[in-house]
BAPA-525085 format. One record per residue: z, y, x of N, C-alpha, C, O in turn. Coordinates in Angstrom, 3 decimals. Layout:
<rs>
{n.z=Z n.y=Y n.x=X ca.z=Z ca.y=Y ca.x=X c.z=Z c.y=Y c.x=X o.z=Z o.y=Y o.x=X}
...
</rs>
This chain:
<rs>
{n.z=-114.358 n.y=-15.629 n.x=-114.729 ca.z=-115.202 ca.y=-16.165 ca.x=-113.681 c.z=-114.756 c.y=-15.608 c.x=-112.340 o.z=-114.499 o.y=-14.410 o.x=-112.215}
{n.z=-114.663 n.y=-16.461 n.x=-111.349 ca.z=-114.199 ca.y=-16.093 ca.x=-110.023 c.z=-115.291 c.y=-15.364 c.x=-109.233 o.z=-116.442 o.y=-15.798 o.x=-109.206}
{n.z=-114.916 n.y=-14.246 n.x=-108.589 ca.z=-115.884 ca.y=-13.510 ca.x=-107.768 c.z=-116.148 c.y=-14.260 c.x=-106.479 o.z=-115.232 o.y=-14.854 o.x=-105.911}
{n.z=-117.398 n.y=-14.242 n.x=-106.004 ca.z=-117.700 ca.y=-14.926 ca.x=-104.751 c.z=-116.982 c.y=-14.259 c.x=-103.573 o.z=-116.769 o.y=-13.047 o.x=-103.560}
{n.z=-116.620 n.y=-15.068 n.x=-102.602 ca.z=-115.929 ca.y=-14.585 ca.x=-101.415 c.z=-116.913 c.y=-13.862 c.x=-100.509 o.z=-118.022 o.y=-14.343 o.x=-100.276}
{n.z=-116.506 n.y=-12.707 n.x=-99.999 ca.z=-117.319 ca.y=-11.979 ca.x=-99.031 c.z=-116.831 c.y=-12.330 c.x=-97.635 o.z=-115.641 o.y=-12.239 o.x=-97.335}
{n.z=-117.764 n.y=-12.731 n.x=-96.796 ca.z=-117.455 ca.y=-13.073 ca.x=-95.412 c.z=-117.639 c.y=-11.834 c.x=-94.549 o.z=-118.656 o.y=-11.146 o.x=-94.640}
{n.z=-116.656 n.y=-11.560 n.x=-93.719 ca.z=-116.707 ca.y=-10.395 ca.x=-92.840 c.z=-116.751 c.y=-10.869 c.x=-91.397 o.z=-115.918 o.y=-11.652 o.x=-90.941}
{n.z=-117.760 n.y=-10.361 n.x=-90.697 ca.z=-117.973 ca.y=-10.730 ca.x=-89.306 c.z=-117.975 c.y=-9.488 c.x=-88.431 o.z=-118.408 o.y=-8.415 o.x=-88.849}
{n.z=-117.485 n.y=-9.653 n.x=-87.214 ca.z=-117.594 ca.y=-8.605 ca.x=-86.197 c.z=-118.256 c.y=-9.252 c.x=-84.987 o.z=-117.766 o.y=-10.248 o.x=-84.454}
{n.z=-119.369 n.y=-8.675 n.x=-84.564 ca.z=-120.110 ca.y=-9.204 ca.x=-83.430 c.z=-120.016 c.y=-8.215 c.x=-82.274 o.z=-120.465 o.y=-7.074 o.x=-82.382}
{n.z=-119.436 n.y=-8.657 n.x=-81.182 ca.z=-119.312 ca.y=-7.829 ca.x=-79.984 c.z=-120.527 c.y=-8.084 c.x=-79.101 o.z=-120.840 o.y=-9.230 o.x=-78.779}
{n.z=-121.205 n.y=-7.014 n.x=-78.715 ca.z=-122.399 ca.y=-7.112 ca.x=-77.890 c.z=-122.245 c.y=-6.218 c.x=-76.664 o.z=-121.297 o.y=-5.439 o.x=-76.563}
{n.z=-123.183 n.y=-6.341 n.x=-75.744 ca.z=-123.187 ca.y=-5.504 ca.x=-74.538 c.z=-124.534 c.y=-4.807 c.x=-74.438 o.z=-125.429 o.y=-5.254 o.x=-73.722}
{n.z=-124.664 n.y=-3.712 n.x=-75.162 ca.z=-125.906 ca.y=-2.950 ca.x=-75.133 c.z=-127.050 c.y=-3.708 c.x=-75.781 o.z=-126.851 o.y=-4.517 o.x=-76.687}
{n.z=-128.261 n.y=-3.427 n.x=-75.292 ca.z=-129.465 ca.y=-4.035 ca.x=-75.856 c.z=-129.966 c.y=-5.173 c.x=-74.975 o.z=-131.172 o.y=-5.336 o.x=-74.787}
{n.z=-129.038 n.y=-5.957 n.x=-74.437 ca.z=-129.431 ca.y=-7.091 ca.x=-73.609 c.z=-130.102 c.y=-8.148 c.x=-74.472 o.z=-129.956 o.y=-8.157 o.x=-75.694}
{n.z=-130.839 n.y=-9.036 n.x=-73.819 ca.z=-131.538 ca.y=-10.086 ca.x=-74.549 c.z=-130.555 c.y=-10.961 c.x=-75.327 o.z=-130.804 o.y=-11.282 o.x=-76.489}
{n.z=-129.454 n.y=-11.346 n.x=-74.707 ca.z=-128.475 ca.y=-12.187 ca.x=-75.404 c.z=-127.870 c.y=-11.473 c.x=-76.600 o.z=-127.676 o.y=-12.086 o.x=-77.650}
{n.z=-127.568 n.y=-10.192 n.x=-76.461 ca.z=-126.997 ca.y=-9.428 ca.x=-77.571 c.z=-127.975 c.y=-9.318 c.x=-78.729 o.z=-127.599 o.y=-9.512 o.x=-79.885}
{n.z=-129.228 n.y=-9.008 n.x=-78.423 ca.z=-130.247 ca.y=-8.874 ca.x=-79.473 c.z=-130.486 c.y=-10.220 c.x=-80.164 o.z=-130.681 o.y=-10.278 o.x=-81.379}
{n.z=-130.469 n.y=-11.287 n.x=-79.384 ca.z=-130.661 ca.y=-12.613 ca.x=-79.961 c.z=-129.494 c.y=-12.984 c.x=-80.873 o.z=-129.701 o.y=-13.559 o.x=-81.942}
{n.z=-128.279 n.y=-12.662 n.x=-80.462 ca.z=-127.103 ca.y=-12.959 ca.x=-81.289 c.z=-127.158 c.y=-12.192 c.x=-82.615 o.z=-126.847 o.y=-12.747 o.x=-83.669}
{n.z=-127.548 n.y=-10.935 n.x=-82.560 ca.z=-127.663 ca.y=-10.127 ca.x=-83.780 c.z=-128.698 c.y=-10.742 c.x=-84.721 o.z=-128.443 o.y=-10.897 o.x=-85.915}
{n.z=-129.860 n.y=-11.090 n.x=-84.180 ca.z=-130.926 ca.y=-11.673 ca.x=-85.003 c.z=-130.497 c.y=-13.020 c.x=-85.581 o.z=-130.739 o.y=-13.296 o.x=-86.756}
{n.z=-129.867 n.y=-13.851 n.x=-84.768 ca.z=-129.441 ca.y=-15.171 ca.x=-85.240 c.z=-128.357 c.y=-15.075 c.x=-86.307 o.z=-128.389 o.y=-15.810 o.x=-87.294}
{n.z=-127.398 n.y=-14.170 n.x=-86.114 ca.z=-126.353 ca.y=-13.999 ca.x=-87.120 c.z=-126.933 c.y=-13.468 c.x=-88.426 o.z=-126.563 o.y=-13.932 o.x=-89.505}
{n.z=-127.824 n.y=-12.513 n.x=-88.335 ca.z=-128.451 ca.y=-11.963 ca.x=-89.541 c.z=-129.206 c.y=-13.047 c.x=-90.302 o.z=-129.098 o.y=-13.140 o.x=-91.525}
{n.z=-129.963 n.y=-13.860 n.x=-89.587 ca.z=-130.726 ca.y=-14.931 ca.x=-90.225 c.z=-129.797 c.y=-15.971 c.x=-90.854 o.z=-130.041 o.y=-16.438 o.x=-91.967}
{n.z=-128.750 n.y=-16.323 n.x=-90.147 ca.z=-127.787 ca.y=-17.297 ca.x=-90.658 c.z=-127.134 c.y=-16.785 c.x=-91.941 o.z=-127.006 o.y=-17.520 o.x=-92.919}
{n.z=-126.724 n.y=-15.522 n.x=-91.925 ca.z=-126.077 ca.y=-14.945 ca.x=-93.109 c.z=-127.041 c.y=-14.856 c.x=-94.289 o.z=-126.651 o.y=-15.112 o.x=-95.428}
{n.z=-128.299 n.y=-14.496 n.x=-94.025 ca.z=-129.283 ca.y=-14.427 ca.x=-95.111 c.z=-129.528 c.y=-15.808 c.x=-95.714 o.z=-129.722 o.y=-15.940 o.x=-96.922}
{n.z=-129.519 n.y=-16.832 n.x=-94.865 ca.z=-129.799 ca.y=-18.192 ca.x=-95.343 c.z=-128.605 c.y=-18.820 c.x=-96.056 o.z=-128.777 o.y=-19.495 o.x=-97.071}
{n.z=-127.393 n.y=-18.603 n.x=-95.532 ca.z=-126.232 ca.y=-19.316 ca.x=-96.051 c.z=-125.261 c.y=-18.451 c.x=-96.864 o.z=-124.488 o.y=-18.973 o.x=-97.667}
{n.z=-125.299 n.y=-17.142 n.x=-96.658 ca.z=-124.365 ca.y=-16.247 ca.x=-97.353 c.z=-125.088 c.y=-15.021 c.x=-97.918 o.z=-124.637 o.y=-13.898 o.x=-97.693}
{n.z=-126.178 n.y=-15.201 n.x=-98.633 ca.z=-126.908 ca.y=-14.036 ca.x=-99.128 c.z=-126.036 c.y=-13.182 c.x=-100.048 o.z=-125.389 o.y=-13.698 o.x=-100.958}
{n.z=-126.027 n.y=-11.896 n.x=-99.805 ca.z=-125.262 ca.y=-10.924 ca.x=-100.607 c.z=-123.758 c.y=-11.189 c.x=-100.592 o.z=-123.032 o.y=-10.689 o.x=-101.451}
{n.z=-123.290 n.y=-11.972 n.x=-99.622 ca.z=-121.859 ca.y=-12.293 ca.x=-99.553 c.z=-121.317 c.y=-12.117 c.x=-98.140 o.z=-120.386 o.y=-12.815 o.x=-97.738}
{n.z=-121.894 n.y=-11.191 n.x=-97.392 ca.z=-121.443 ca.y=-11.010 ca.x=-96.016 c.z=-121.511 c.y=-9.544 c.x=-95.593 o.z=-122.281 o.y=-8.747 o.x=-96.129}
{n.z=-120.680 n.y=-9.230 n.x=-94.618 ca.z=-120.699 ca.y=-7.918 ca.x=-93.970 c.z=-120.668 c.y=-8.176 c.x=-92.472 o.z=-119.889 o.y=-8.996 o.x=-91.987}
{n.z=-121.521 n.y=-7.468 n.x=-91.746 ca.z=-121.576 ca.y=-7.622 ca.x=-90.299 c.z=-121.323 c.y=-6.265 c.x=-89.657 o.z=-122.006 o.y=-5.284 o.x=-89.955}
{n.z=-120.339 n.y=-6.224 n.x=-88.779 ca.z=-120.066 ca.y=-5.036 ca.x=-87.976 c.z=-120.419 c.y=-5.392 c.x=-86.537 o.z=-119.945 o.y=-6.398 o.x=-86.008}
{n.z=-121.253 n.y=-4.570 n.x=-85.903 ca.z=-121.619 ca.y=-4.795 ca.x=-84.505 c.z=-120.880 c.y=-3.769 c.x=-83.658 o.z=-120.956 o.y=-2.566 o.x=-83.907}
{n.z=-120.164 n.y=-4.265 n.x=-82.653 ca.z=-119.418 ca.y=-3.412 ca.x=-81.727 c.z=-120.040 c.y=-3.560 c.x=-80.346 o.z=-120.036 o.y=-4.650 o.x=-79.774}
{n.z=-120.571 n.y=-2.477 n.x=-79.816 ca.z=-121.143 ca.y=-2.476 ca.x=-78.473 c.z=-120.019 c.y=-2.174 c.x=-77.489 o.z=-119.489 o.y=-1.063 o.x=-77.464}
{n.z=-119.662 n.y=-3.154 n.x=-76.690 ca.z=-118.534 ca.y=-2.986 ca.x=-75.777 c.z=-118.833 c.y=-1.982 c.x=-74.664 o.z=-117.909 o.y=-1.466 o.x=-74.035}
{n.z=-120.103 n.y=-1.702 n.x=-74.417 ca.z=-120.445 ca.y=-0.688 ca.x=-73.416 c.z=-120.160 c.y=0.718 c.x=-73.942 o.z=-119.841 o.y=1.625 o.x=-73.174}
{n.z=-120.277 n.y=0.885 n.x=-75.237 ca.z=-119.989 ca.y=2.191 ca.x=-75.858 c.z=-118.523 c.y=2.348 c.x=-76.239 o.z=-118.011 o.y=3.465 o.x=-76.305}
{n.z=-117.855 n.y=1.240 n.x=-76.486 ca.z=-116.469 ca.y=1.283 ca.x=-76.928 c.z=-115.629 c.y=0.250 c.x=-76.171 o.z=-115.099 o.y=-0.678 o.x=-76.782}
{n.z=-115.502 n.y=0.399 n.x=-74.857 ca.z=-114.783 ca.y=-0.609 ca.x=-74.063 c.z=-113.305 c.y=-0.711 c.x=-74.410 o.z=-112.724 o.y=-1.790 o.x=-74.299}
{n.z=-112.688 n.y=0.385 n.x=-74.825 ca.z=-111.263 ca.y=0.335 ca.x=-75.177 c.z=-111.026 c.y=-0.563 c.x=-76.388 o.z=-110.036 o.y=-1.292 o.x=-76.443}
{n.z=-111.927 n.y=-0.508 n.x=-77.344 ca.z=-111.784 ca.y=-1.360 ca.x=-78.524 c.z=-111.946 c.y=-2.825 c.x=-78.147 o.z=-111.192 o.y=-3.680 o.x=-78.612}
{n.z=-112.927 n.y=-3.110 n.x=-77.307 ca.z=-113.125 ca.y=-4.483 ca.x=-76.858 c.z=-111.887 c.y=-4.984 c.x=-76.123 o.z=-111.440 o.y=-6.109 o.x=-76.342}
{n.z=-111.348 n.y=-4.160 n.x=-75.269 ca.z=-110.140 ca.y=-4.527 ca.x=-74.521 c.z=-108.978 c.y=-4.777 c.x=-75.487 o.z=-108.270 o.y=-5.778 o.x=-75.369}
{n.z=-108.788 n.y=-3.868 n.x=-76.436 ca.z=-107.698 ca.y=-3.999 ca.x=-77.406 c.z=-107.868 c.y=-5.250 c.x=-78.272 o.z=-106.882 o.y=-5.868 o.x=-78.674}
{n.z=-109.118 n.y=-5.621 n.x=-78.557 ca.z=-109.390 ca.y=-6.794 ca.x=-79.389 c.z=-109.436 c.y=-8.090 c.x=-78.577 o.z=-109.652 o.y=-9.166 o.x=-79.133}
{n.z=-109.233 n.y=-7.984 n.x=-77.267 ca.z=-109.209 ca.y=-9.178 ca.x=-76.429 c.z=-110.567 c.y=-9.792 c.x=-76.177 o.z=-110.684 o.y=-11.009 o.x=-76.029}
{n.z=-111.601 n.y=-8.957 n.x=-76.128 ca.z=-112.960 ca.y=-9.449 ca.x=-75.906 c.z=-113.292 c.y=-9.304 c.x=-74.422 o.z=-113.308 o.y=-8.199 o.x=-73.880}
{n.z=-113.554 n.y=-10.435 n.x=-73.778 ca.z=-113.870 ca.y=-10.428 ca.x=-72.353 c.z=-115.249 c.y=-10.994 c.x=-72.064 o.z=-115.710 o.y=-10.955 o.x=-70.923}
{n.z=-115.919 n.y=-11.525 n.x=-73.098 ca.z=-117.262 ca.y=-12.082 ca.x=-72.964 c.z=-118.095 c.y=-11.616 c.x=-74.153 o.z=-117.581 o.y=-11.442 o.x=-75.258}
{n.z=-119.377 n.y=-11.420 n.x=-73.911 ca.z=-120.287 ca.y=-11.086 ca.x=-74.997 c.z=-121.535 c.y=-11.940 c.x=-74.854 o.z=-121.842 o.y=-12.408 o.x=-73.758}
{n.z=-122.253 n.y=-12.145 n.x=-75.939 ca.z=-121.866 ca.y=-11.805 ca.x=-77.296 c.z=-120.747 c.y=-12.711 c.x=-77.817 o.z=-120.688 o.y=-13.902 o.x=-77.513}
{n.z=-119.871 n.y=-12.105 n.x=-78.607 ca.z=-118.780 ca.y=-12.839 ca.x=-79.241 c.z=-118.749 c.y=-12.495 c.x=-80.721 o.z=-118.731 o.y=-11.326 o.x=-81.106}
{n.z=-118.742 n.y=-13.539 n.x=-81.543 ca.z=-118.659 ca.y=-13.369 ca.x=-82.987 c.z=-117.251 c.y=-13.698 c.x=-83.448 o.z=-116.673 o.y=-14.709 o.x=-83.050}
{n.z=-116.710 n.y=-12.835 n.x=-84.288 ca.z=-115.402 ca.y=-13.081 ca.x=-84.891 c.z=-115.576 c.y=-13.088 c.x=-86.404 o.z=-116.081 o.y=-12.127 o.x=-86.986}
{n.z=-115.154 n.y=-14.181 n.x=-87.033 ca.z=-115.123 ca.y=-14.235 ca.x=-88.505 c.z=-113.764 c.y=-13.707 c.x=-88.912 o.z=-112.738 o.y=-14.330 o.x=-88.635}
{n.z=-113.756 n.y=-12.563 n.x=-89.567 ca.z=-112.509 ca.y=-11.904 ca.x=-89.956 c.z=-112.003 c.y=-12.353 c.x=-91.319 o.z=-110.795 o.y=-12.460 o.x=-91.534}
{n.z=-112.910 n.y=-12.611 n.x=-92.222 ca.z=-112.521 ca.y=-13.016 ca.x=-93.574 c.z=-113.579 c.y=-13.951 c.x=-94.114 o.z=-114.758 o.y=-13.804 o.x=-93.792}
{n.z=-113.186 n.y=-14.890 n.x=-94.912 ca.z=-111.814 ca.y=-15.217 ca.x=-95.266 c.z=-111.097 c.y=-15.887 c.x=-94.100 o.z=-111.720 o.y=-16.396 o.x=-93.168}
{n.z=-109.792 n.y=-15.873 n.x=-94.179 ca.z=-108.982 ca.y=-16.492 ca.x=-93.129 c.z=-109.181 c.y=-18.006 c.x=-93.148 o.z=-109.514 o.y=-18.538 o.x=-94.207}
{n.z=-109.002 n.y=-18.715 n.x=-92.074 ca.z=-108.500 ca.y=-18.246 ca.x=-90.793 c.z=-109.592 c.y=-17.582 c.x=-89.967 o.z=-110.781 o.y=-17.845 o.x=-90.144}
{n.z=-109.159 n.y=-16.722 n.x=-89.068 ca.z=-110.068 ca.y=-16.059 ca.x=-88.139 c.z=-110.643 c.y=-17.106 c.x=-87.193 o.z=-109.943 o.y=-18.023 o.x=-86.763}
{n.z=-111.915 n.y=-16.959 n.x=-86.878 ca.z=-112.595 ca.y=-17.853 ca.x=-85.936 c.z=-113.377 c.y=-17.010 c.x=-84.943 o.z=-113.852 o.y=-15.926 o.x=-85.281}
{n.z=-113.514 n.y=-17.510 n.x=-83.705 ca.z=-114.296 ca.y=-16.836 ca.x=-82.670 c.z=-115.282 c.y=-17.824 c.x=-82.077 o.z=-114.990 o.y=-19.007 o.x=-81.906}
{n.z=-116.465 n.y=-17.297 n.x=-81.766 ca.z=-117.471 ca.y=-18.117 ca.x=-81.104 c.z=-118.244 c.y=-17.211 c.x=-80.141 o.z=-118.597 o.y=-16.081 o.x=-80.476}
{n.z=-118.495 n.y=-17.731 n.x=-78.947 ca.z=-119.190 ca.y=-16.967 ca.x=-77.912 c.z=-120.581 c.y=-17.544 c.x=-77.724 o.z=-120.765 o.y=-18.761 o.x=-77.724}
{n.z=-121.563 n.y=-16.656 n.x=-77.562 ca.z=-122.929 ca.y=-17.098 ca.x=-77.277 c.z=-123.936 c.y=-16.409 c.x=-78.171 o.z=-123.602 o.y=-15.500 o.x=-78.931}
{n.z=-125.173 n.y=-16.856 n.x=-78.068 ca.z=-126.271 ca.y=-16.223 ca.x=-78.798 c.z=-126.402 c.y=-16.726 c.x=-80.234 o.z=-127.233 o.y=-16.227 o.x=-80.992}
{n.z=-125.588 n.y=-17.707 n.x=-80.609 ca.z=-125.578 ca.y=-18.241 ca.x=-81.982 c.z=-126.909 c.y=-18.903 c.x=-82.333 o.z=-127.315 o.y=-18.909 o.x=-83.495}
{n.z=-127.589 n.y=-19.462 n.x=-81.324 ca.z=-128.921 ca.y=-20.009 ca.x=-81.531 c.z=-128.922 c.y=-21.385 c.x=-82.208 o.z=-129.921 o.y=-21.761 o.x=-82.820}
{n.z=-127.838 n.y=-22.131 n.x=-82.111 ca.z=-127.753 ca.y=-23.436 ca.x=-82.767 c.z=-127.011 c.y=-23.252 c.x=-84.086 o.z=-125.781 o.y=-23.275 o.x=-84.129}
{n.z=-127.767 n.y=-23.070 n.x=-85.150 ca.z=-127.183 ca.y=-22.734 ca.x=-86.456 c.z=-126.157 c.y=-23.764 c.x=-86.911 o.z=-125.106 o.y=-23.389 o.x=-87.430}
{n.z=-126.436 n.y=-25.055 n.x=-86.729 ca.z=-125.515 ca.y=-26.083 ca.x=-87.205 c.z=-124.179 c.y=-26.012 c.x=-86.467 o.z=-123.122 o.y=-26.180 o.x=-87.074}
{n.z=-124.227 n.y=-25.765 n.x=-85.170 ca.z=-122.997 ca.y=-25.634 ca.x=-84.380 c.z=-122.206 c.y=-24.407 c.x=-84.820 o.z=-120.982 o.y=-24.466 o.x=-84.932}
{n.z=-122.892 n.y=-23.305 n.x=-85.068 ca.z=-122.224 ca.y=-22.080 ca.x=-85.523 c.z=-121.579 c.y=-22.308 c.x=-86.882 o.z=-120.430 o.y=-21.922 o.x=-87.094}
{n.z=-122.302 n.y=-22.928 n.x=-87.798 ca.z=-121.754 ca.y=-23.209 ca.x=-89.126 c.z=-120.502 c.y=-24.074 c.x=-89.034 o.z=-119.520 o.y=-23.823 o.x=-89.733}
{n.z=-120.532 n.y=-25.079 n.x=-88.185 ca.z=-119.375 ca.y=-25.947 ca.x=-88.015 c.z=-118.204 c.y=-25.203 c.x=-87.365 o.z=-117.060 o.y=-25.335 o.x=-87.801}
{n.z=-118.495 n.y=-24.427 n.x=-86.329 ca.z=-117.436 ca.y=-23.698 ca.x=-85.624 c.z=-116.747 c.y=-22.709 c.x=-86.546 o.z=-115.532 o.y=-22.529 o.x=-86.462}
{n.z=-117.499 n.y=-22.070 n.x=-87.419 ca.z=-116.941 ca.y=-21.086 ca.x=-88.343 c.z=-116.492 c.y=-21.718 c.x=-89.658 o.z=-115.990 o.y=-21.035 o.x=-90.551}
{n.z=-116.681 n.y=-23.030 n.x=-89.761 ca.z=-116.347 ca.y=-23.778 ca.x=-90.974 c.z=-117.069 c.y=-23.240 c.x=-92.204 o.z=-116.475 o.y=-23.017 o.x=-93.259}
{n.z=-118.361 n.y=-23.043 n.x=-92.028 ca.z=-119.192 ca.y=-22.526 ca.x=-93.118 c.z=-120.173 c.y=-23.580 c.x=-93.644 o.z=-120.975 o.y=-23.275 o.x=-94.527}
{n.z=-120.128 n.y=-24.793 n.x=-93.130 ca.z=-121.144 ca.y=-25.775 ca.x=-93.499 c.z=-121.095 c.y=-26.179 c.x=-94.968 o.z=-122.083 o.y=-26.684 o.x=-95.501}
{n.z=-119.954 n.y=-25.962 n.x=-95.634 ca.z=-119.835 ca.y=-26.365 ca.x=-97.028 c.z=-119.294 c.y=-25.233 c.x=-97.888 o.z=-118.432 o.y=-25.449 o.x=-98.740}
{n.z=-119.803 n.y=-24.028 n.x=-97.663 ca.z=-119.333 ca.y=-22.876 ca.x=-98.426 c.z=-120.015 c.y=-22.841 c.x=-99.771 o.z=-121.244 o.y=-22.803 o.x=-99.833}
{n.z=-119.251 n.y=-22.853 n.x=-100.862 ca.z=-119.876 ca.y=-22.794 ca.x=-102.189 c.z=-120.452 c.y=-21.418 c.x=-102.461 o.z=-119.909 o.y=-20.405 o.x=-102.020}
{n.z=-121.539 n.y=-21.391 n.x=-103.182 ca.z=-122.210 ca.y=-20.121 ca.x=-103.518 c.z=-121.435 c.y=-19.315 c.x=-104.535 o.z=-121.866 o.y=-18.228 o.x=-104.919}
</rs>
């Protein structure tokens, strides 16, 4: 039996701003609804780690990066439109 794929996300935020907090909440809700027990979320605060953001090419926040499975995808914003986020990350038809 094939093991389910684990999706790995990195969300770049800028402190505890409203947009950053909204992006975190929206991503968490999306993952719970569509990828329960099959996701990992790493949050990187660019205010605390600006060198990492610079090295990763992050110039806007909030920015979500889908690291795995490939291909890598990036989306900027609060992730409030779930259907648009699912389409952008190509998650609309992910098998359980």
